[in-house]
C-alpha positions, 0 to 999 in steps of 0.5 A: 563700709556701712554706707555701702551696705545700706545702699546695697540693702536699699537696692535689693529692696527696690528689686524685690519691690519691682519683682513683686509688682511685676508678678502681680501685674502679670497675674492681673493682665492674664499672662497665666491664664492659658499655660497649656495652649501655646505648648499644644499649638506647636505640636498641632499640624496645620498642614495635615491633608486629612483635616476636613477643612483642608480637604474641602478647600483643596477640592474646591480649588483643584482643577477638574479634568473632564473626559474630553480633555483627557481624550484630546491629550492622548 
């Protein structure tokens, strides 16, 4: 019985060391640098036609209709 308890204590100590090492690794590698950025990026609407960059790209890519074309089609 005591051999099983020693094994479980050693196993739990190993898990604690792995968790602490994982936390220090994540802090050093910058995992916690920007916590709000991804959450706010989800809410932002990239397809908004009112954004200036979208308006300029749409205007440049949209075909223009001249008066002569509209007169011929009517």
